[in-house]
C-alpha positions in Angstrom: 9.7 -33.4 29.6 12.1 -35.0 31.8 15.3 -36.7 31.3 14.5 -40.7 30.8 17.5 -42.7 32.4 16.6 -45.5 29.9 17.2 -43.6 27.1 19.9 -45.2 25.7 18.0 -48.7 25.6 14.7 -47.0 24.1 16.8 -45.1 21.1 17.2 -49.1 19.7 14.0 -49.6 20.6 12.9 -45.9 18.7 14.8 -46.9 15.7 13.2 -50.4 15.5 9.7 -48.8 15.9 10.5 -45.8 13.2 11.2 -48.7 10.8 8.1 -50.8 11.6 6.4 -47.8 10.9 8.0 -46.5 7.7 7.6 -49.9 6.4 4.0 -50.9 7.1 1.1 -49.2 5.2 -1.4 -50.6 7.3 -1.0 -51.3 11.1 -2.4 -54.8 11.8 -6.5 -54.6 13.2 -7.5 -56.0 16.3 -11.4 -56.2 17.1 -11.9 -54.1 14.1 -9.7 -51.2 15.3 -6.3 -50.4 14.2 -3.9 -49.7 17.2 -0.5 -48.2 17.1 1.5 -49.0 20.7 4.2 -47.0 21.4 6.5 -47.5 24.4 8.0 -44.2 26.1 10.8 -44.1 23.6 8.9 -44.4 20.9 6.5 -41.7 22.4 9.2 -39.0 22.4 9.8 -40.2 18.8 6.2 -39.5 17.7 5.9 -36.2 19.9 9.2 -35.3 18.0 7.9 -35.4 14.9 4.5 -34.5 15.9 6.1 -31.0 16.7 6.7 -30.4 12.9 2.9 -29.7 12.5 0.4 -28.3 14.8 -2.0 -29.3 17.4 -4.6 -29.2 15.0 -3.0 -31.7 12.2 -2.5 -34.3 14.8 -5.9 -34.2 16.1 -7.2 -34.0 12.0 -5.2 -37.3 11.4 -2.1 -36.3 9.4 -0.8 -39.3 10.5 -3.5 -41.1 9.1 -4.1 -43.9 11.6 -5.5 -44.4 15.2 -3.0 -44.0 18.0 -2.4 -45.3 21.1 -0.3 -43.6 23.7 1.3 -46.1 26.7 1.9 -44.2 29.7 2.0 -45.4 33.2 1.0 -48.7 31.9 -2.6 -46.9 30.8 -2.7 -46.9 27.1 -5.0 -43.6 25.3 -6.7 -44.2 22.1 -6.9 -41.5 19.5 -9.5 -42.3 17.1 -8.4 -42.5 13.3 -9.9 -41.1 10.6 -11.9 -43.4 8.3 -9.8 -46.1 6.1 -10.4 -43.9 2.6 -8.3 -40.9 4.2 -5.4 -39.8 1.9 -2.8 -38.0 4.3 -1.7 -34.6 2.9 2.0 -34.5 1.8 4.6 -32.0 1.2 7.8 -31.8 -0.9 9.8 -30.3 1.5 12.9 -30.9 -0.7 11.2 -29.2 -3.9 10.1 -26.1 -2.3 13.7 -26.0 -1.0 14.9 -25.7 -4.2 12.5 -23.7 -5.4 13.3 -20.9 -2.8 17.1 -21.3 -3.8 16.1 -20.8 -7.9 14.0 -17.9 -6.7 16.9 -16.1 -4.8 19.2 -16.8 -7.5 17.1 -16.1 -10.4 16.5 -12.6 -8.7 19.7 -12.1 -8.2 21.1 -13.1 -11.9 18.3 -10.8 -13.0 19.5 -7.7 -10.9 23.3 -8.6 -11.7 22.3 -8.0 -15.2 21.0 -4.8 -15.3 23.8 -2.1 -16.2 25.2 0.7 -13.6 24.2 3.6 -15.6 26.5 7.0 -16.1 26.5 9.0 -12.7 27.9 12.3 -14.2 28.2 15.6 -11.8 27.7 19.1 -12.3 31.3 19.6 -12.0 31.1 22.3 -9.3 33.4 20.1 -6.7 36.1 20.2 -9.3 35.9 23.5 -10.8 36.0 25.6 -7.2 39.1 24.8 -5.7 38.0 26.2 -2.3 35.3 23.6 -2.5 32.2 26.5 -1.8 29.8 24.8 -4.0 30.1 21.3 -2.1 28.7 20.2 1.3 31.1 20.4 4.0 29.6 21.4 7.3 30.6 19.5 10.0 34.4 19.7 9.3 36.3 23.0 10.1 36.1 26.1 8.1 37.6 29.9 8.4 35.6 33.0 9.2 34.1 33.1 5.4 32.5 29.4 5.9 35.4 28.2 3.5 36.5 24.7 4.6 39.7 23.9 5.8 41.3 21.8 2.8 43.3 19.2 5.0 40.2 18.2 6.5 38.4 17.8 3.4 41.2 15.6 2.1 40.7 13.4 4.8 37.1 13.2 3.9 37.7 12.6 0.8 40.3 9.9 1.5 37.7 7.6 3.7 35.2 7.7 0.7 37.4 6.5 -1.7 39.3 4.1 0.8 36.3 1.6 1.3 38.0 0.9 4.7 35.9 1.7 7.5 38.9 2.4 9.9 39.8 5.1 7.6 36.6 6.9 8.1 37.4 7.2 11.6 40.5 9.7 10.5 38.5 12.2 9.0 38.9 15.5 10.5 35.8 17.1 12.6 35.4 21.0 13.3 33.3 20.6 16.6 31.4 17.2 18.3 28.5 16.6 15.9 28.9 13.5 13.6 29.0 12.9 10.2 25.7 10.8 9.4 26.3 7.6 8.5 28.8 7.8 5.1 29.2 4.1 5.2 25.8 2.9 5.2 24.8 2.9 1.6 27.5 0.7 1.4 25.8 -2.4 2.7 24.5 -5.1 0.5 20.9 -5.1 0.1 19.8 -8.9 -0.5 16.8 -7.2 -2.3 15.9 -4.6 -4.9 19.2 -2.9 -7.2 22.4 -2.2 -6.0 22.3 1.7 -5.6 25.0 2.2 -8.4 22.3 0.8 -10.6 19.9 3.6 -10.0 20.6 7.1 -11.4 19.0 10.7 -10.6 19.4 13.7 -12.5 22.3 16.0 -12.6 21.6 19.1 -10.0 22.0 22.4 -10.7 25.3 24.1 -10.8 26.2 26.8 -8.1 26.1 30.0 -10.7 23.0 28.8 -12.2 19.9 30.5 -12.9 17.9 27.3 -11.7 20.0 26.9 -8.5 19.2 30.8 -7.7 15.8 30.1 -8.5 15.6 27.0 -5.9 17.1 29.6 -3.4 14.5 32.0 -3.6 11.3 29.6 -3.4 12.8 28.2 -0.1 13.1 31.8 1.1 9.5 32.9 0.2 8.9 29.3 2.0 10.1 30.8 4.9 8.4 34.3 5.0 5.3 32.6 4.5 5.8 29.7 6.9 2.9 31.4 9.1 0.3 31.8 6.5 -2.6 29.1 6.3 -2.3 27.0 3.4 -6.3 27.6 3.4 -5.0 31.1 2.0 -3.3 29.7 -0.8 -5.9 30.3 -3.0 -6.2 32.1 -6.7 -8.1 34.9 -5.3 -6.3 35.4 -2.2 -5.6 39.0 -1.5 -2.8 38.4 0.7 -0.3 40.9 0.2 2.6 38.3 0.9 1.2 35.3 -0.9 0.9 37.7 -4.4 4.4 39.3 -3.6 5.8 35.5 -3.7 3.6 34.8 -7.0 5.0 37.8 -8.5 8.6 37.4 -7.9 8.9 33.4 -8.6 7.2 34.4 -12.0 9.9 36.4 -12.9 12.4 33.5 -12.5 12.9 32.0 -16.0 14.5 28.9 -14.4 12.2 28.3 -11.8 11.1 24.6 -12.2 7.9 24.5 -9.7 3.8 23.9 -10.7 2.6 26.3 -13.2 -0.8 26.9 -14.8 -0.5 28.1 -18.6 3.0 29.1 -17.8 2.6 31.1 -14.6 2.8 29.9 -11.3 -0.8 30.4 -9.4 -1.0 31.0 -5.4 -3.0 27.5 -5.7 0.3 26.0 -7.1 3.1 27.3 -4.3 5.1 24.8 -3.4 3.3 21.8 -4.7 5.4 18.7 -5.6 7.2 17.9 -8.8 9.3 14.8 -9.8 12.3 14.7 -11.8 13.5 11.9 -13.9 16.6 11.1 -16.0 15.2 11.4 -19.7 16.3 9.1 -22.8 18.8 11.6 -23.6 20.5 12.1 -20.2 18.8 15.1 -19.8 16.3 15.9 -17.1 12.3 16.0 -17.5 9.9 18.2 -14.9 6.4 16.8 -13.8 3.9 17.8 -11.5 2.9 14.6 -9.6 -0.8 13.7 -10.8 -3.1 14.9 -8.3 -0.9 16.9 -6.2 -2.6 19.7 -7.7 -6.3 19.2 -6.9 -8.0 20.1 -3.8 -6.2 21.4 -0.2 -2.5 21.6 0.1 -2.1 18.9 3.2 -3.0 15.1 2.0 -6.0 13.2 3.5 -3.3 11.0 5.1 -2.0 13.3 7.6 -5.4 14.6 8.3 -7.8 12.0 8.9 -7.8 10.2 12.2 -5.9 6.9 12.5 -7.8 3.4 12.9 -5.4 1.5 14.3 -7.1 -1.9 15.3 -8.9 -1.5 18.8 -7.5 1.9 18.9 -7.9 5.0 16.8 -5.6 8.6 17.2 -6.2 11.7 15.7 -3.4 13.4 14.1 -2.6 16.4 16.2 0.7 17.7 15.7 3.1 19.2 18.6 3.7 22.3 16.6 6.6 25.4 16.8 5.1 28.5 18.2 5.4 31.7 15.5 8.0 33.5 17.8 11.6 34.8 16.1 13.1 32.5 18.7 12.1 29.9 16.6 14.2 31.1 13.7 17.8 29.7 13.6 21.1 30.3 12.1 20.1 34.1 10.9 23.2 35.5 13.3 26.5 34.6 11.6 28.0 33.5 14.5 25.5 31.0 14.9 25.4 29.9 11.3 29.5 29.5 11.3 29.3 27.5 14.3 26.9 25.2 13.4 28.9 25.1 10.0 31.7 23.7 12.0 29.9 21.4 13.7 28.8 22.6 16.8 25.8 23.0 19.2 24.1 26.5 20.1 22.3 25.1 22.8 19.0 26.3 21.4 15.4 24.8 21.4 12.3 24.9 19.5 9.8 26.3 21.3 6.4 25.0 20.9 3.0 25.6 21.2 0.9 23.8 24.2 -1.9 23.2 22.2 -1.4 20.6 19.6 -3.1 20.7 16.1 -3.5 19.8 12.9 -1.0 20.6 10.0 -1.7 23.9 8.2 1.0 25.9 7.1 4.6 25.9 6.5 6.1 25.5 10.0 3.6 23.1 10.8 4.9 21.2 8.1 8.7 21.7 8.4 8.2 20.2 12.5 6.3 17.1 10.7 9.4 16.4 8.2 11.7 17.2 11.1 10.4 14.7 13.3 8.2 12.9 11.6 4.9 10.5 12.7 4.6 6.7 10.8 2.6 8.7 8.2 3.0 6.0 5.3 1.9 3.0 7.7 -0.6 5.3 9.0 -1.6 5.7 5.8 -2.4 1.8 5.2 -4.0 1.5 8.1 -6.7 4.3 7.1 -6.5 2.9 3.8 -7.4 -0.3 5.3 -10.1 0.7 7.1 -13.8 0.7 6.7 -15.8 4.2 6.9 -18.2 4.6 9.7 -21.4 5.4 7.9 -22.5 7.5 11.2 -19.4 9.6 11.6 -18.5 11.7 8.6 -15.2 12.5 10.0 -14.1 9.0 10.6 -10.6 8.0 9.8 -10.6 4.9 7.3 -11.8 5.2 3.6 -12.0 1.6 2.7 -10.2 1.4 -0.2 -10.3 -2.2 -2.2 -6.9 -3.6 -3.0 -5.4 -3.3 -6.6 -7.2 -4.6 -9.3 -4.3 -6.8 -9.9 -4.4 -8.4 -6.4 -4.9 -12.2 -6.9 -7.4 -12.3 -4.0 -10.1 -10.2 -5.6 -11.7 -13.3 -7.1 -10.9 -16.3 -5.3 -14.0 -18.3 -4.5 -11.9 -19.5 -1.3 -9.4 -17.7 -0.1 -8.6 -13.9 1.3 -5.2 -12.2 1.3 -3.3 -12.0 4.7 -0.5 -11.0 6.8 1.6 -13.0 4.3 1.6 -12.0 0.8 -1.1 -9.2 -0.3 -3.0 -8.0 2.4 -3.1 -5.9 5.8 0.2 -6.9 7.4 2.1 -7.8 4.0 1.7 -3.9 3.1 2.7 -2.7 6.8 5.8 -4.8 6.3 6.6 -4.1 2.8 6.7 -0.2 3.6 9.3 -1.0 6.5 11.4 -2.8 4.3 11.8 0.0 1.2 12.9 2.3 3.8 16.2 1.4 5.0 17.0 0.0 1.1 15.8 3.7 0.0 18.2 5.4 2.4 21.0 3.6 1.0 20.3 4.4 -2.7 20.2 8.0 -1.5 22.9 8.6 0.9 24.9 6.8 -1.8 24.5 9.8 -4.1 25.2 11.8 -1.5 28.3 10.6 -0.5 30.0 9.3 -3.7 28.6 10.8 -6.6 27.2 14.5 -5.8 28.2 16.0 -2.3 25.6 19.4 -3.5 26.0 21.8 -0.7 23.0 22.6 1.6 20.9 25.6 1.3 22.1 27.1 4.3 25.6 27.1 3.4 24.3 28.7 0.4 22.6 31.3 2.3 25.8 32.2 3.9 27.5 32.6 0.1 24.8 35.0 -0.3 25.2 36.8 2.7 29.2 37.1 2.2 28.5 38.8 -1.1 26.2 40.9 0.6 28.2 42.0 3.7 31.7 41.2 3.4 31.9 41.7 -0.5 33.2 38.4 -1.4 32.4 37.7 -5.0 31.4 34.3 -4.9 29.0 32.9 -8.3 25.7 33.6 -7.5 23.2 34.5 -10.1 21.9 37.7 -10.1 18.5 36.7 -10.1 18.9 36.4 -6.4 20.0 40.4 -5.5 17.2 41.1 -8.0 14.7 39.8 -5.4 13.0 41.6 -2.9 14.0 38.7 -0.7 16.8 39.5 0.6 15.7 43.1 1.9 13.1 41.3 3.8 15.5 38.7 5.3 17.4 41.6 6.3 14.9 44.1 7.6 13.6 41.0 10.0 16.6 39.4 10.7 19.6 42.1 10.0 21.3 39.3 7.9 20.7 37.6 4.5 21.0 34.2 5.9 18.6 31.7 4.9 16.3 31.4 8.4 16.1 27.6 9.3 13.7 25.7 11.3 15.9 23.3 13.1 18.3 24.4 15.5 20.9 22.0 14.0 20.3 22.8 10.6 20.3 20.3 8.1 21.7 17.0 8.8 25.8 16.3 8.4 25.2 14.8 4.9 24.8 16.7 1.4 22.0 18.0 0.2 21.3 15.9 -3.2 19.3 13.7 -3.0 16.6 14.2 0.1 16.7 11.4 2.1 13.0 11.8 3.5 12.1 12.4 0.0 13.4 9.1 -1.4 11.9 7.1 1.6 8.6 9.0 1.0 9.0 8.0 -2.9 9.8 4.4 -2.3 6.8 4.3 0.5 3.7 5.9 -1.8 5.2 3.9 -4.5 4.5 0.2 -1.8 0.8 1.6 -1.6 -0.3 2.8 -5.1 1.0 -1.1 -5.9 -1.1 -2.7 -3.2 -4.4 -0.3 -3.2 -6.8 0.9 -5.5 -5.4 4.4 -6.7 -8.1 5.6 -8.9 -10.6 4.9 -5.7 -12.6 7.7 -4.6 -12.1 8.9 -1.0 -14.8 9.6 1.0 -16.0 12.3 3.2 -12.6 14.2 3.0 -11.8 17.0 5.5 -9.9 20.0 6.1 -9.1 21.6 9.1 -11.2 24.3 10.3 -9.7 27.7 9.6 -11.2 28.9 12.7 -10.3 26.1 14.9 -7.7 24.1 13.7 -7.6 21.6 16.3 -10.9 20.2 14.6 -12.0 19.0 11.1 -14.9 20.0 8.9 -16.1 18.1 5.6 -13.7 19.6 2.4 -15.9 20.6 -0.7 -14.2 20.5 -3.6 -12.6 18.6 -6.5 -13.2 14.6 -5.9 -9.9 13.5 -4.2 -8.2 9.9 -5.2 -6.0 7.3 -3.6 -3.5 8.0 -5.7 -3.7 11.9 -5.8 -3.6 12.1 -2.0 -0.6 9.2 -1.9 1.3 11.3 -4.0 0.4 14.8 -1.9 1.6 12.8 1.0 5.4 12.6 -0.5 5.2 15.6 -1.7 3.9 17.4 2.0 7.1 15.2 3.8 9.3 16.0 1.0 9.0 19.9 0.9 8.7 20.2 4.4 12.3 19.7 4.4 12.6 22.9 2.0 10.0 24.9 3.9 12.6 24.2 6.9 15.5 25.6 5.0 17.2 22.2 4.8 16.6 21.1 1.3 16.3 21.8 -2.3 13.3 21.8 -4.8 15.2 19.2 -6.9 16.5 17.5 -3.9 12.7 16.2 -3.4 12.1 15.9 -6.8 14.7 14.0 -7.9 14.3 11.6 -4.7 11.1 10.7 -5.6 11.8 9.3 -8.6 14.9 7.3 -6.7 12.9 5.8 -4.3 10.3 5.0 -6.8 12.9 3.2 -8.7 13.9 1.6 -5.4 10.3 0.4 -5.0 10.1 -1.0 -8.1 13.4 -2.9 -8.0 12.0 -4.5 -4.5 8.2 -5.4 -6.2 10.2 -6.9 -9.4 12.2 -9.4 -6.8 8.8 -10.0 -4.3 6.7 -11.3 -7.6 9.0 -14.0 -8.2 8.0 -15.3 -4.5 4.9 -15.4 -5.4 2.7 -19.1 -5.7 -0.4 -17.2 -6.7 -1.5 -16.5 -10.0 -0.3 -13.1 -10.2 0.3 -10.6 -13.5 2.4 -8.0 -11.8 1.9 -4.8 -9.9 0.3 -2.4 -11.8 0.2 1.8 -10.9 1.2 5.1 -12.0 4.5 6.4 -11.7 5.3 9.9 -10.5 5.6 10.8 -14.3 2.1 9.9 -14.9 2.6 7.3 -16.8 1.0 3.4 -16.1 3.2 0.7 -15.8 3.3 -3.1 -14.9 6.0 -4.8 -12.6 
C-alpha cells in the first residue's frame, strides 16, 4: 500500500473510529442492515487488525458485523452473520502466561535433578605417558606416545572454560579436534549433560578391554562375509573360528545363548546401564537377536510423499587398498594429525547392505536413517506390491488422537511432521551429552591407538600393559599374515574422528532417535512383508521367511546396526556403542518429559520399552 499524504489527519480519525468500535456493541442499523463505514485511515486500521487473522477468519465473520469498505467513493458491503452469532475470542494473555509457566516449570524440574557421580577408570592418572588416553591429533614420538607439553595444552583448555584457551592447543598436524566446546552449549530442552551418567569403561590392562579388541579384530577379518552366512548351521571356517575364539574369553560381554556365543549372535547389539549399586549391567537389545542381522529400516524402499527411493548404497570394494593404517608409518602419521592422501575405492554398482564392509561405510557417511524410518512407519503398505516400503504402523496406543471423534494429529503435535521434527531436535542434544563425556570425563583411547600398543609390544618389544588374552588369540597371526603388521585395520583413511572413543557419537544419536520413534509409534506392531537382500543378487530384495519382526525390535536393530558399524570400521569399542544407546535414550526421555508439559491434549504420557527391556511411561 502506498503512503497516504493525509495519514496524520487520518490517525486522529483512526483513534476516534477505534473508540466507537470498541464502545458500541451493536452498530446502528439502516433499512434492516447494520453498516459500519470506514474512511481511508480507518480502513488501514481494519486491515492492520485483520492481519492478525487469516483471510478465511475474516470471511467467516470474526468481527461479528457486516463491513462496508469505502474506497474511491464506492462502498463495498460484506454480509454479516446472523444477529445471534457470538464471535470466537481467545485470551492472549492467559496463553502467554501459560507458556511462561510451562517453561519455568520445565527448567525447575530439570534443575532439581541431581548431578550423579562421574567416576573414571583411573587410566589417565595411572599412566604418566598417557598411553590409555585419547591423544590423537597432538604430536607423538616414534612409539606413538604423546608429547606431554602438547597434552597439557589440551588439558589446560578443557579446564579453562575459556574459548580463547582452546586456540592454544598444540596440534601435531593440520587436522583439527572435533568441537570440544560444543558440549558446553546450554540446551533449552532436556537435561544438562552433567546430569546424565554412563558406566565406567574397561581399563587398558583388563580382560574386558582385550575381549573388545578381539571382537572388532574379528569384525575386520569377517567384513566381506555376507551376514546371510552368520547362521548356527554355517560351515564358514572364519565364522566358526571367530565364535571359538570369543567363547574362550571370560570377559566377553556380547550377546550369548546359554552362556555361549553363536554364529547368529555375532556382532549383535547390546546396551549397558549404571545399576543401583553404581556397577554395570549388560542387556541384549529386545528383538535385535530375532531374524536377519540388518534392520528392515535399512532395506525397505523409503516412501517420501510424492517420491519413493530404494536404499541401494554406495559400498567400498573388497580390495586390500581399502584397509587403512596397516602400515606403521601411515598409522603414526594419522595419530599425529596428518593425512595419508589415500581414499576409499568404491564399487561402481550400488547394492543393499549385506556385510560388515557395507555396514562400516553406512556408519561412516550415514543417510538420514531415522527420518527414513519414520517415513517407512507412516506410509501404508501397498497391497499389490509385497516389496513396497511402507509398513503402515499405528501410532503409539497412548496417542491422544487415536480415539478422538473430531480431530486428527498433525505436524504440531503427535503426527507425521512432529515425529520428523523431534528426531532432528534430539540429535544435537544427544551429541552434546556424548561429547561432554568424551572430553570432560573419560577421554578413552581409540581402538586404532590400542592396536598401536599391541603392534609395538610385538615388534618393538615394549611392555605396554595389554592383557595376555590378546596375544593368545589367532587374530594377531592372521593380521600379520595379511598385512605384515599387528595394527588394527581401519575402514576409513582418516581413522577415527579426533575426539575420544567413549561414548560413541553416532550411537548416542541412534539411541535418542530410536527412543523418539518407539515413543510415537506402536512398537508391538508386526511389520508386514519383511524383506532381505537376495544372496544371489544384492541389488534386489526378496521376501523374508522366519520369526515375526516387530517395529520395536527392528528399531532397536537399526540403532545397533549404526552403532556397531563404527566397531566394524575399527574406530569404536562394543562398550562405546552399548553405553551410548542408554545415554541417548536418557537424553530423549528428558526431552519427551519437557514436551509432555507443553501439550494441551489430554495425554497420559509416552509409553515404550527401553533398551534394557523395561517398559516406562514418561
